[in-house]
PDB file of N, CA, C, O and CB in Angstrom:
ATOM      1  N   MET A   1      40.777  41.901 113.861  1.00  0.00           N
ATOM      2  CA  MET A   1      40.168  42.189 112.567  1.00  0.00           C
ATOM      3  C   MET A   1      40.733  41.232 111.531  1.00  0.00           C
ATOM      4  O   MET A   1      41.941  41.200 111.297  1.00  0.00           O
ATOM      5  CB  MET A   1      40.412  43.665 112.147  1.00  0.00           C
ATOM      6  N   ASP A   2      39.852  40.451 110.910  1.00  0.00           N
ATOM      7  CA  ASP A   2      40.276  39.463 109.924  1.00  0.00           C
ATOM      8  C   ASP A   2      40.162  40.052 108.528  1.00  0.00           C
ATOM      9  O   ASP A   2      39.063  40.235 108.005  1.00  0.00           O
ATOM     10  CB  ASP A   2      39.437  38.172 110.039  1.00  0.00           C
ATOM     11  N   LYS A   3      41.322  40.351 107.926  1.00  0.00           N
ATOM     12  CA  LYS A   3      41.343  40.919 106.577  1.00  0.00           C
ATOM     13  C   LYS A   3      41.441  39.773 105.576  1.00  0.00           C
ATOM     14  O   LYS A   3      42.443  39.060 105.523  1.00  0.00           O
ATOM     15  CB  LYS A   3      42.534  41.926 106.399  1.00  0.00           C
ATOM     16  N   ARG A   4      40.382  39.611 104.785  1.00  0.00           N
ATOM     17  CA  ARG A   4      40.353  38.501 103.842  1.00  0.00           C
ATOM     18  C   ARG A   4      41.077  38.846 102.544  1.00  0.00           C
ATOM     19  O   ARG A   4      41.013  39.986 102.084  1.00  0.00           O
ATOM     20  CB  ARG A   4      38.916  38.103 103.545  1.00  0.00           C
ATOM     21  N   PRO A   5      41.771  37.862 101.945  1.00  0.00           N
ATOM     22  CA  PRO A   5      42.431  38.094 100.654  1.00  0.00           C
ATOM     23  C   PRO A   5      41.409  38.484  99.586  1.00  0.00           C
ATOM     24  O   PRO A   5      40.263  38.040  99.640  1.00  0.00           O
ATOM     25  CB  PRO A   5      43.211  36.835 100.209  1.00  0.00           C
ATOM     26  N   PRO A   6      41.815  39.313  98.611  1.00  0.00           N
ATOM     27  CA  PRO A   6      40.883  39.778  97.567  1.00  0.00           C
ATOM     28  C   PRO A   6      40.678  38.770  96.440  1.00  0.00           C
ATOM     29  O   PRO A   6      40.067  39.093  95.421  1.00  0.00           O
ATOM     30  CB  PRO A   6      41.383  41.075  96.981  1.00  0.00           C
ATOM     31  N   VAL A   7      41.187  37.544  96.620  1.00  0.00           N
ATOM     32  CA  VAL A   7      41.029  36.501  95.598  1.00  0.00           C
ATOM     33  C   VAL A   7      40.588  35.196  96.254  1.00  0.00           C
ATOM     34  O   VAL A   7      40.770  34.998  97.456  1.00  0.00           O
ATOM     35  CB  VAL A   7      42.354  36.290  94.811  1.00  0.00           C
ATOM     36  N   ASN A   8      40.006  34.313  95.453  1.00  0.00           N
ATOM     37  CA  ASN A   8      39.621  32.972  95.898  1.00  0.00           C
ATOM     38  C   ASN A   8      40.191  31.948  94.928  1.00  0.00           C
ATOM     39  O   ASN A   8      40.478  32.275  93.776  1.00  0.00           O
ATOM     40  CB  ASN A   8      38.071  32.835  96.000  1.00  0.00           C
ATOM     41  N   VAL A   9      40.357  30.721  95.379  1.00  0.00           N
ATOM     42  CA  VAL A   9      40.825  29.653  94.504  1.00  0.00           C
ATOM     43  C   VAL A   9      39.870  29.538  93.319  1.00  0.00           C
ATOM     44  O   VAL A   9      38.651  29.498  93.487  1.00  0.00           O
ATOM     45  CB  VAL A   9      40.929  28.297  95.273  1.00  0.00           C
ATOM     46  N   GLY A  10      40.446  29.486  92.121  1.00  0.00           N
ATOM     47  CA  GLY A  10      39.644  29.372  90.905  1.00  0.00           C
ATOM     48  C   GLY A  10      39.391  30.697  90.205  1.00  0.00           C
ATOM     49  O   GLY A  10      38.981  30.710  89.044  1.00  0.00           O
ATOM     50  N   ASP A  11      39.629  31.820  90.893  1.00  0.00           N
ATOM     51  CA  ASP A  11      39.459  33.131  90.251  1.00  0.00           C
ATOM     52  C   ASP A  11      40.408  33.258  89.072  1.00  0.00           C
ATOM     53  O   ASP A  11      41.552  32.809  89.140  1.00  0.00           O
ATOM     54  CB  ASP A  11      39.702  34.280  91.262  1.00  0.00           C
ATOM     55  N   VAL A  12      39.934  33.871  87.987  1.00  0.00           N
ATOM     56  CA  VAL A  12      40.771  34.164  86.827  1.00  0.00           C
ATOM     57  C   VAL A  12      40.903  35.680  86.726  1.00  0.00           C
ATOM     58  O   VAL A  12      39.903  36.398  86.720  1.00  0.00           O
ATOM     59  CB  VAL A  12      40.168  33.551  85.506  1.00  0.00           C
ATOM     60  N   ARG A  13      42.132  36.158  86.649  1.00  0.00           N
ATOM     61  CA  ARG A  13      42.391  37.600  86.574  1.00  0.00           C
ATOM     62  C   ARG A  13      43.484  37.865  85.549  1.00  0.00           C
ATOM     63  O   ARG A  13      44.289  36.984  85.249  1.00  0.00           O
ATOM     64  CB  ARG A  13      42.795  38.169  87.963  1.00  0.00           C
ATOM     65  N   GLU A  14      43.509  39.082  85.015  1.00  0.00           N
ATOM     66  CA  GLU A  14      44.633  39.501  84.176  1.00  0.00           C
ATOM     67  C   GLU A  14      45.521  40.393  85.031  1.00  0.00           C
ATOM     68  O   GLU A  14      45.050  41.357  85.634  1.00  0.00           O
ATOM     69  CB  GLU A  14      44.146  40.251  82.872  1.00  0.00           C
ATOM     70  N   VAL A  15      46.799  40.068  85.079  1.00  0.00           N
ATOM     71  CA  VAL A  15      47.724  40.803  85.935  1.00  0.00           C
ATOM     72  C   VAL A  15      49.009  41.107  85.181  1.00  0.00           C
ATOM     73  O   VAL A  15      49.310  40.493  84.158  1.00  0.00           O
ATOM     74  CB  VAL A  15      48.029  40.009  87.215  1.00  0.00           C
ATOM     75  N   ARG A  16      49.768  42.079  85.715  1.00  0.00           N
ATOM     76  CA  ARG A  16      51.111  42.364  85.201  1.00  0.00           C
ATOM     77  C   ARG A  16      52.115  41.890  86.232  1.00  0.00           C
ATOM     78  O   ARG A  16      51.948  42.140  87.426  1.00  0.00           O
ATOM     79  CB  ARG A  16      51.301  43.889  84.888  1.00  0.00           C
ATOM     80  N   ILE A  17      53.165  41.204  85.779  1.00  0.00           N
ATOM     81  CA  ILE A  17      54.204  40.737  86.681  1.00  0.00           C
ATOM     82  C   ILE A  17      55.076  41.939  87.057  1.00  0.00           C
ATOM     83  O   ILE A  17      55.754  42.515  86.206  1.00  0.00           O
ATOM     84  CB  ILE A  17      55.057  39.592  86.024  1.00  0.00           C
ATOM     85  N   GLU A  18      55.049  42.309  88.342  1.00  0.00           N
ATOM     86  CA  GLU A  18      55.704  43.531  88.818  1.00  0.00           C
ATOM     87  C   GLU A  18      57.106  43.292  89.358  1.00  0.00           C
ATOM     88  O   GLU A  18      57.915  44.217  89.427  1.00  0.00           O
ATOM     89  CB  GLU A  18      54.866  44.172  89.887  1.00  0.00           C
ATOM     90  N   ALA A  19      57.396  42.046  89.743  1.00  0.00           N
ATOM     91  CA  ALA A  19      58.696  41.745  90.357  1.00  0.00           C
ATOM     92  C   ALA A  19      58.967  40.254  90.179  1.00  0.00           C
ATOM     93  O   ALA A  19      58.102  39.497  89.738  1.00  0.00           O
ATOM     94  CB  ALA A  19      58.724  42.148  91.882  1.00  0.00           C
ATOM     95  N   MET A  20      60.190  39.850  90.534  1.00  0.00           N
ATOM     96  CA  MET A  20      60.550  38.439  90.463  1.00  0.00           C
ATOM     97  C   MET A  20      60.941  37.959  91.854  1.00  0.00           C
ATOM     98  O   MET A  20      61.665  38.645  92.576  1.00  0.00           O
ATOM     99  CB  MET A  20      61.706  38.206  89.450  1.00  0.00           C
ATOM    100  N   GLY A  21      60.455  36.768  92.229  1.00  0.00           N
ATOM    101  CA  GLY A  21      60.778  36.194  93.528  1.00  0.00           C
ATOM    102  C   GLY A  21      62.120  35.485  93.493  1.00  0.00           C
ATOM    103  O   GLY A  21      62.691  35.269  92.424  1.00  0.00           O
ATOM    104  N   ASN A  22      62.619  35.124  94.666  1.00  0.00           N
ATOM    105  CA  ASN A  22      63.910  34.446  94.786  1.00  0.00           C
ATOM    106  C   ASN A  22      63.956  33.135  94.010  1.00  0.00           C
ATOM    107  O   ASN A  22      65.000  32.769  93.470  1.00  0.00           O
ATOM    108  CB  ASN A  22      64.220  34.183  96.241  1.00  0.00           C
ATOM    109  N   GLY A  23      62.837  32.430  93.951  1.00  0.00           N
ATOM    110  CA  GLY A  23      62.799  31.151  93.249  1.00  0.00           C
ATOM    111  C   GLY A  23      62.550  31.280  91.759  1.00  0.00           C
ATOM    112  O   GLY A  23      62.417  30.272  91.065  1.00  0.00           O
ATOM    113  N   GLY A  24      62.485  32.509  91.255  1.00  0.00           N
ATOM    114  CA  GLY A  24      62.266  32.731  89.833  1.00  0.00           C
ATOM    115  C   GLY A  24      60.811  32.894  89.449  1.00  0.00           C
ATOM    116  O   GLY A  24      60.501  33.083  88.273  1.00  0.00           O
ATOM    117  N   ASP A  25      59.908  32.822  90.424  1.00  0.00           N
ATOM    118  CA  ASP A  25      58.494  33.020  90.130  1.00  0.00           C
ATOM    119  C   ASP A  25      58.205  34.510  89.948  1.00  0.00           C
ATOM    120  O   ASP A  25      58.797  35.361  90.610  1.00  0.00           O
ATOM    121  CB  ASP A  25      57.612  32.426  91.256  1.00  0.00           C
ATOM    122  N   GLY A  26      57.276  34.801  89.029  1.00  0.00           N
ATOM    123  CA  GLY A  26      56.830  36.173  88.878  1.00  0.00           C
ATOM    124  C   GLY A  26      55.937  36.559  90.047  1.00  0.00           C
ATOM    125  O   GLY A  26      55.274  35.712  90.646  1.00  0.00           O
ATOM    126  N   ILE A  27      55.929  37.849  90.362  1.00  0.00           N
ATOM    127  CA  ILE A  27      55.092  38.353  91.452  1.00  0.00           C
ATOM    128  C   ILE A  27      54.163  39.425  90.887  1.00  0.00           C
ATOM    129  O   ILE A  27      54.605  40.429  90.328  1.00  0.00           O
ATOM    130  CB  ILE A  27      55.966  38.925  92.628  1.00  0.00           C
ATOM    131  N   ALA A  28      52.877  39.183  91.048  1.00  0.00           N
ATOM    132  CA  ALA A  28      51.864  40.168  90.666  1.00  0.00           C
ATOM    133  C   ALA A  28      51.170  40.626  91.939  1.00  0.00           C
ATOM    134  O   ALA A  28      51.261  39.970  92.977  1.00  0.00           O
ATOM    135  CB  ALA A  28      50.831  39.574  89.631  1.00  0.00           C
ATOM    136  N   LYS A  29      50.476  41.760  91.855  1.00  0.00           N
ATOM    137  CA  LYS A  29      49.697  42.222  93.000  1.00  0.00           C
ATOM    138  C   LYS A  29      48.267  42.502  92.571  1.00  0.00           C
ATOM    139  O   LYS A  29      48.020  43.099  91.523  1.00  0.00           O
ATOM    140  CB  LYS A  29      50.330  43.482  93.625  1.00  0.00           C
ATOM    141  N   ILE A  30      47.334  42.060  93.398  1.00  0.00           N
ATOM    142  CA  ILE A  30      45.918  42.339  93.196  1.00  0.00           C
ATOM    143  C   ILE A  30      45.441  43.086  94.437  1.00  0.00           C
ATOM    144  O   ILE A  30      45.334  42.504  95.516  1.00  0.00           O
ATOM    145  CB  ILE A  30      45.081  41.013  92.950  1.00  0.00           C
ATOM    146  N   LYS A  31      45.156  44.370  94.282  1.00  0.00           N
ATOM    147  CA  LYS A  31      44.772  45.235  95.413  1.00  0.00           C
ATOM    148  C   LYS A  31      45.814  45.169  96.526  1.00  0.00           C
ATOM    149  O   LYS A  31      45.467  45.147  97.707  1.00  0.00           O
ATOM    150  CB  LYS A  31      43.386  44.826  95.963  1.00  0.00           C
ATOM    151  N   GLY A  32      47.096  45.136  96.145  1.00  0.00           N
ATOM    152  CA  GLY A  32      48.179  45.116  97.117  1.00  0.00           C
ATOM    153  C   GLY A  32      48.523  43.736  97.653  1.00  0.00           C
ATOM    154  O   GLY A  32      49.495  43.582  98.393  1.00  0.00           O
ATOM    155  N   TYR A  33      47.736  42.733  97.287  1.00  0.00           N
ATOM    156  CA  TYR A  33      47.920  41.358  97.755  1.00  0.00           C
ATOM    157  C   TYR A  33      48.840  40.622  96.784  1.00  0.00           C
ATOM    158  O   TYR A  33      48.629  40.667  95.572  1.00  0.00           O
ATOM    159  CB  TYR A  33      46.548  40.620  97.887  1.00  0.00           C
ATOM    160  N   VAL A  34      49.845  39.954  97.306  1.00  0.00           N
ATOM    161  CA  VAL A  34      50.880  39.325  96.487  1.00  0.00           C
ATOM    162  C   VAL A  34      50.411  37.977  95.932  1.00  0.00           C
ATOM    163  O   VAL A  34      49.849  37.148  96.648  1.00  0.00           O
ATOM    164  CB  VAL A  34      52.163  39.138  97.307  1.00  0.00           C
ATOM    165  N   VAL A  35      50.660  37.788  94.637  1.00  0.00           N
ATOM    166  CA  VAL A  35      50.340  36.528  93.963  1.00  0.00           C
ATOM    167  C   VAL A  35      51.591  36.045  93.222  1.00  0.00           C
ATOM    168  O   VAL A  35      52.135  36.757  92.378  1.00  0.00           O
ATOM    169  CB  VAL A  35      49.128  36.703  92.973  1.00  0.00           C
ATOM    170  N   PHE A  36      52.038  34.830  93.545  1.00  0.00           N
ATOM    171  CA  PHE A  36      53.199  34.237  92.877  1.00  0.00           C
ATOM    172  C   PHE A  36      52.728  33.475  91.636  1.00  0.00           C
ATOM    173  O   PHE A  36      51.795  32.675  91.695  1.00  0.00           O
ATOM    174  CB  PHE A  36      53.982  33.290  93.847  1.00  0.00           C
ATOM    175  N   VAL A  37      53.410  33.749  90.496  1.00  0.00           N
ATOM    176  CA  VAL A  37      53.020  33.128  89.227  1.00  0.00           C
ATOM    177  C   VAL A  37      54.250  32.509  88.565  1.00  0.00           C
ATOM    178  O   VAL A  37      55.030  33.223  87.935  1.00  0.00           O
ATOM    179  CB  VAL A  37      52.352  34.170  88.278  1.00  0.00           C
ATOM    180  N   PRO A  38      54.437  31.185  88.697  1.00  0.00           N
ATOM    181  CA  PRO A  38      55.591  30.533  88.072  1.00  0.00           C
ATOM    182  C   PRO A  38      55.547  30.631  86.545  1.00  0.00           C
ATOM    183  O   PRO A  38      54.473  30.726  85.952  1.00  0.00           O
ATOM    184  CB  PRO A  38      55.655  29.068  88.495  1.00  0.00           C
ATOM    185  N   GLY A  39      56.718  30.605  85.922  1.00  0.00           N
ATOM    186  CA  GLY A  39      56.808  30.566  84.466  1.00  0.00           C
ATOM    187  C   GLY A  39      56.546  31.890  83.789  1.00  0.00           C
ATOM    188  O   GLY A  39      56.188  31.927  82.612  1.00  0.00           O
ATOM    189  N   THR A  40      56.720  32.982  84.521  1.00  0.00           N
ATOM    190  CA  THR A  40      56.499  34.308  83.940  1.00  0.00           C
ATOM    191  C   THR A  40      57.756  35.152  84.063  1.00  0.00           C
ATOM    192  O   THR A  40      58.678  34.815  84.806  1.00  0.00           O
ATOM    193  CB  THR A  40      55.312  35.015  84.623  1.00  0.00           C
ATOM    194  N   ASN A  41      57.778  36.254  83.323  1.00  0.00           N
ATOM    195  CA  ASN A  41      58.903  37.180  83.345  1.00  0.00           C
ATOM    196  C   ASN A  41      58.427  38.574  83.734  1.00  0.00           C
ATOM    197  O   ASN A  41      57.240  38.886  83.640  1.00  0.00           O
ATOM    198  CB  ASN A  41      59.607  37.214  81.977  1.00  0.00           C
ATOM    199  N   LEU A  42      59.359  39.398  84.167  1.00  0.00           N
ATOM    200  CA  LEU A  42      59.059  40.766  84.574  1.00  0.00           C
ATOM    201  C   LEU A  42      58.307  41.498  83.459  1.00  0.00           C
ATOM    202  O   LEU A  42      58.679  41.418  82.288  1.00  0.00           O
ATOM    203  CB  LEU A  42      60.358  41.522  84.936  1.00  0.00           C
ATOM    204  N   ASN A  43      57.252  42.206  83.839  1.00  0.00           N
ATOM    205  CA  ASN A  43      56.416  43.013  82.944  1.00  0.00           C
ATOM    206  C   ASN A  43      55.509  42.209  82.019  1.00  0.00           C
ATOM    207  O   ASN A  43      54.808  42.794  81.193  1.00  0.00           O
ATOM    208  CB  ASN A  43      57.286  43.885  82.119  1.00  0.00           C
ATOM    209  N   ASP A  44      55.507  40.879  82.138  1.00  0.00           N
ATOM    210  CA  ASP A  44      54.525  40.091  81.381  1.00  0.00           C
ATOM    211  C   ASP A  44      53.127  40.485  81.837  1.00  0.00           C
ATOM    212  O   ASP A  44      52.904  40.733  83.022  1.00  0.00           O
ATOM    213  CB  ASP A  44      54.760  38.553  81.573  1.00  0.00           C
ATOM    214  N   VAL A  45      52.183  40.543  80.899  1.00  0.00           N
ATOM    215  CA  VAL A  45      50.766  40.691  81.239  1.00  0.00           C
ATOM    216  C   VAL A  45      50.126  39.356  80.902  1.00  0.00           C
ATOM    217  O   VAL A  45      50.081  38.956  79.739  1.00  0.00           O
ATOM    218  CB  VAL A  45      50.070  41.902  80.457  1.00  0.00           C
ATOM    219  N   VAL A  46      49.636  38.672  81.918  1.00  0.00           N
ATOM    220  CA  VAL A  46      49.146  37.304  81.741  1.00  0.00           C
ATOM    221  C   VAL A  46      47.789  37.114  82.406  1.00  0.00           C
ATOM    222  O   VAL A  46      47.434  37.818  83.351  1.00  0.00           O
ATOM    223  CB  VAL A  46      50.150  36.299  82.309  1.00  0.00           C
ATOM    224  N   LYS A  47      47.043  36.148  81.886  1.00  0.00           N
ATOM    225  CA  LYS A  47      45.791  35.742  82.517  1.00  0.00           C
ATOM    226  C   LYS A  47      46.139  34.579  83.443  1.00  0.00           C
ATOM    227  O   LYS A  47      46.772  33.610  83.024  1.00  0.00           O
ATOM    228  CB  LYS A  47      44.683  35.337  81.445  1.00  0.00           C
ATOM    229  N   ILE A  48      45.721  34.685  84.698  1.00  0.00           N
ATOM    230  CA  ILE A  48      46.078  33.668  85.695  1.00  0.00           C
ATOM    231  C   ILE A  48      44.828  33.079  86.344  1.00  0.00           C
ATOM    232  O   ILE A  48      43.764  33.697  86.368  1.00  0.00           O
ATOM    233  CB  ILE A  48      46.998  34.270  86.772  1.00  0.00           C
ATOM    234  N   ARG A  49      44.990  31.866  86.870  1.00  0.00           N
ATOM    235  CA  ARG A  49      43.954  31.246  87.709  1.00  0.00           C
ATOM    236  C   ARG A  49      44.565  31.009  89.076  1.00  0.00           C
ATOM    237  O   ARG A  49      45.637  30.414  89.183  1.00  0.00           O
ATOM    238  CB  ARG A  49      43.414  29.898  87.082  1.00  0.00           C
ATOM    239  N   ILE A  50      43.899  31.466  90.115  1.00  0.00           N
ATOM    240  CA  ILE A  50      44.386  31.296  91.483  1.00  0.00           C
ATOM    241  C   ILE A  50      44.280  29.818  91.872  1.00  0.00           C
ATOM    242  O   ILE A  50      43.220  29.205  91.739  1.00  0.00           O
ATOM    243  CB  ILE A  50      43.580  32.193  92.480  1.00  0.00           C
ATOM    244  N   THR A  51      45.397  29.256  92.355  1.00  0.00           N
ATOM    245  CA  THR A  51      45.405  27.826  92.706  1.00  0.00           C
ATOM    246  C   THR A  51      45.475  27.585  94.209  1.00  0.00           C
ATOM    247  O   THR A  51      45.041  26.536  94.686  1.00  0.00           O
ATOM    248  CB  THR A  51      46.575  27.138  92.036  1.00  0.00           C
ATOM    249  N   LYS A  52      46.021  28.552  94.971  1.00  0.00           N
ATOM    250  CA  LYS A  52      46.134  28.388  96.426  1.00  0.00           C
ATOM    251  C   LYS A  52      46.126  29.765  97.058  1.00  0.00           C
ATOM    252  O   LYS A  52      46.844  30.661  96.613  1.00  0.00           O
ATOM    253  CB  LYS A  52      47.430  27.598  96.820  1.00  0.00           C
ATOM    254  N   VAL A  53      45.315  29.940  98.101  1.00  0.00           N
ATOM    255  CA  VAL A  53      45.201  31.237  98.778  1.00  0.00           C
ATOM    256  C   VAL A  53      45.618  31.078 100.234  1.00  0.00           C
ATOM    257  O   VAL A  53      45.066  30.257 100.967  1.00  0.00           O
ATOM    258  CB  VAL A  53      43.749  31.799  98.679  1.00  0.00           C
ATOM    259  N   LEU A  54      46.605  31.881 100.640  1.00  0.00           N
ATOM    260  CA  LEU A  54      47.046  31.917 102.026  1.00  0.00           C
ATOM    261  C   LEU A  54      46.749  33.310 102.591  1.00  0.00           C
ATOM    262  O   LEU A  54      46.266  34.182 101.869  1.00  0.00           O
ATOM    263  CB  LEU A  54      48.570  31.569 102.145  1.00  0.00           C
ATOM    264  N   LYS A  55      47.036  33.515 103.869  1.00  0.00           N
ATOM    265  CA  LYS A  55      46.685  34.778 104.514  1.00  0.00           C
ATOM    266  C   LYS A  55      47.384  35.981 103.867  1.00  0.00           C
ATOM    267  O   LYS A  55      46.758  37.014 103.632  1.00  0.00           O
ATOM    268  CB  LYS A  55      47.036  34.715 105.989  1.00  0.00           C
ATOM    269  N   LYS A  56      48.688  35.840 103.581  1.00  0.00           N
ATOM    270  CA  LYS A  56      49.452  36.982 103.087  1.00  0.00           C
ATOM    271  C   LYS A  56      49.771  36.933 101.600  1.00  0.00           C
ATOM    272  O   LYS A  56      50.187  37.944 101.034  1.00  0.00           O
ATOM    273  CB  LYS A  56      50.717  37.085 103.844  1.00  0.00           C
ATOM    274  N   TYR A  57      49.590  35.795 100.955  1.00  0.00           N
ATOM    275  CA  TYR A  57      49.869  35.690  99.528  1.00  0.00           C
ATOM    276  C   TYR A  57      49.153  34.488  98.928  1.00  0.00           C
ATOM    277  O   TYR A  57      48.598  33.646  99.634  1.00  0.00           O
ATOM    278  CB  TYR A  57      51.378  35.586  99.281  1.00  0.00           C
ATOM    279  N   ALA A  58      49.186  34.439  97.584  1.00  0.00           N
ATOM    280  CA  ALA A  58      48.533  33.338  96.873  1.00  0.00           C
ATOM    281  C   ALA A  58      49.457  32.821  95.777  1.00  0.00           C
ATOM    282  O   ALA A  58      50.471  33.437  95.451  1.00  0.00           O
ATOM    283  CB  ALA A  58      47.174  33.793  96.271  1.00  0.00           C
ATOM    284  N   PHE A  59      49.081  31.674  95.219  1.00  0.00           N
ATOM    285  CA  PHE A  59      49.785  31.101  94.075  1.00  0.00           C
ATOM    286  C   PHE A  59      48.802  30.984  92.931  1.00  0.00           C
ATOM    287  O   PHE A  59      47.606  30.782  93.147  1.00  0.00           O
ATOM    288  CB  PHE A  59      50.413  29.715  94.421  1.00  0.00           C
ATOM    289  N   ALA A  60      49.311  31.111  91.696  1.00  0.00           N
ATOM    290  CA  ALA A  60      48.453  31.038  90.524  1.00  0.00           C
ATOM    291  C   ALA A  60      49.192  30.364  89.380  1.00  0.00           C
ATOM    292  O   ALA A  60      50.416  30.231  89.396  1.00  0.00           O
ATOM    293  CB  ALA A  60      47.977  32.439  90.108  1.00  0.00           C
ATOM    294  N   GLU A  61      48.409  29.936  88.376  1.00  0.00           N
ATOM    295  CA  GLU A  61      48.988  29.383  87.156  1.00  0.00           C
ATOM    296  C   GLU A  61      48.526  30.216  85.984  1.00  0.00           C
ATOM    297  O   GLU A  61      47.451  30.814  86.019  1.00  0.00           O
ATOM    298  CB  GLU A  61      48.597  27.893  86.963  1.00  0.00           C
ATOM    299  N   VAL A  62      49.342  30.254  84.945  1.00  0.00           N
ATOM    300  CA  VAL A  62      48.970  30.986  83.740  1.00  0.00           C
ATOM    301  C   VAL A  62      47.946  30.153  82.966  1.00  0.00           C
ATOM    302  O   VAL A  62      48.115  28.946  82.795  1.00  0.00           O
ATOM    303  CB  VAL A  62      50.228  31.301  82.856  1.00  0.00           C
ATOM    304  N   VAL A  63      46.897  30.805  82.509  1.00  0.00           N
ATOM    305  CA  VAL A  63      45.896  30.137  81.655  1.00  0.00           C
ATOM    306  C   VAL A  63      45.911  30.797  80.279  1.00  0.00           C
ATOM    307  O   VAL A  63      46.175  31.993  80.158  1.00  0.00           O
ATOM    308  CB  VAL A  63      44.456  30.211  82.294  1.00  0.00           C
ATOM    309  N   GLU A  64      45.631  30.021  79.262  1.00  0.00           N
ATOM    310  CA  GLU A  64      45.637  30.587  77.891  1.00  0.00           C
ATOM    311  C   GLU A  64      44.297  31.231  77.591  1.00  0.00           C
ATOM    312  O   GLU A  64      44.098  31.761  76.498  1.00  0.00           O
ATOM    313  CB  GLU A  64      45.951  29.489  76.831  1.00  0.00           C
TER     314      GLU A  64
END
């Protein structure tokens, strides 16, 4: 069973940073799917654009 990520490259979403990763990146979740967002802090609410989608997680950038 192939479970597809709930996001695609280029998607823009508003998320809350729920945790911090080892490298200092913020971690948000979209339907339980992990998204790493560099340059954010815990509990930030930010608008992001998905830049890379992998099977278990994605990367995003903050957009104004």
